[in-house]
C-alpha positions, 0 to 999 in steps of 0.5 A, spaced: 500 500 500 505 505 501 508 504 495 503 508 492 505 514 496 513 512 496 513 512 489 511 519 488 515 523 484 520 528 489 518 534 485 510 533 487 512 534 494 518 539 494 516 545 497 516 552 493 516 559 496 513 564 492 512 571 493 505 574 493 502 581 495 496 580 500 493 586 503 498 591 500 504 587 503 509 583 500 510 576 503 512 569 501 508 563 501 511 556 502 507 550 499 509 543 496 508 543 488 502 539 488 498 544 492 501 550 488 498 546 482 491 545 485 491 552 487 493 554 479 487 550 477 482 553 482 484 560 479 484 558 472 477 555 473 475 562 475 478 565 470 483 569 474 490 569 476 493 566 482 495 572 485 488 575 484 485 568 487 490 569 493 488 576 494 481 575 494 481 569 499 486 573 504 481 579 503 475 575 504 478 571 510 480 578 513 473 580 512 470 574 515 474 573 521 478 579 522 485 576 521 488 571 517 492 566 521 496 560 518 494 562 511 499 557 508 495 551 512 488 555 509 491 554 502 492 546 503 486 545 506 482 549 501 486 545 496 483 538 499 476 541 500 476 543 492 479 536 490 474 532 495 468 536 494 469 540 487 473 537 482 469 531 478 463 534 481 459 538 475 454 541 480 459 543 485 464 546 479 458 550 476 456 553 483 463 555 485 464 558 478 457 562 479 459 564 486 466 566 483 464 570 477 459 574 482 465 575 487 470 576 482 466 581 478 465 585 485 472 586 486 477 590 482 483 587 479 489 588 482 
């Protein structure tokens, strides 16, 4: 059973640090390449750049919670949620696309 996981290409679980601008501040986020790939897929499905997707998510968290703690962990969990509940589920993908179209239209591009 573990061979399925042990044989993964090391590039998939290698970490990559990317510079982003969140809340008007330059920062960096370190995630495994597999998570960056999923985040890029989510952003592409919403027809926005990865930067805009991350900024919007960050801003929504600030609005909802008043602070954003451990944004990298939030991103990993968002990827798992997307993969488990949205990817491969046509109704969920449509609902996400409709919500994203409305939400991204309300937020000016940065």
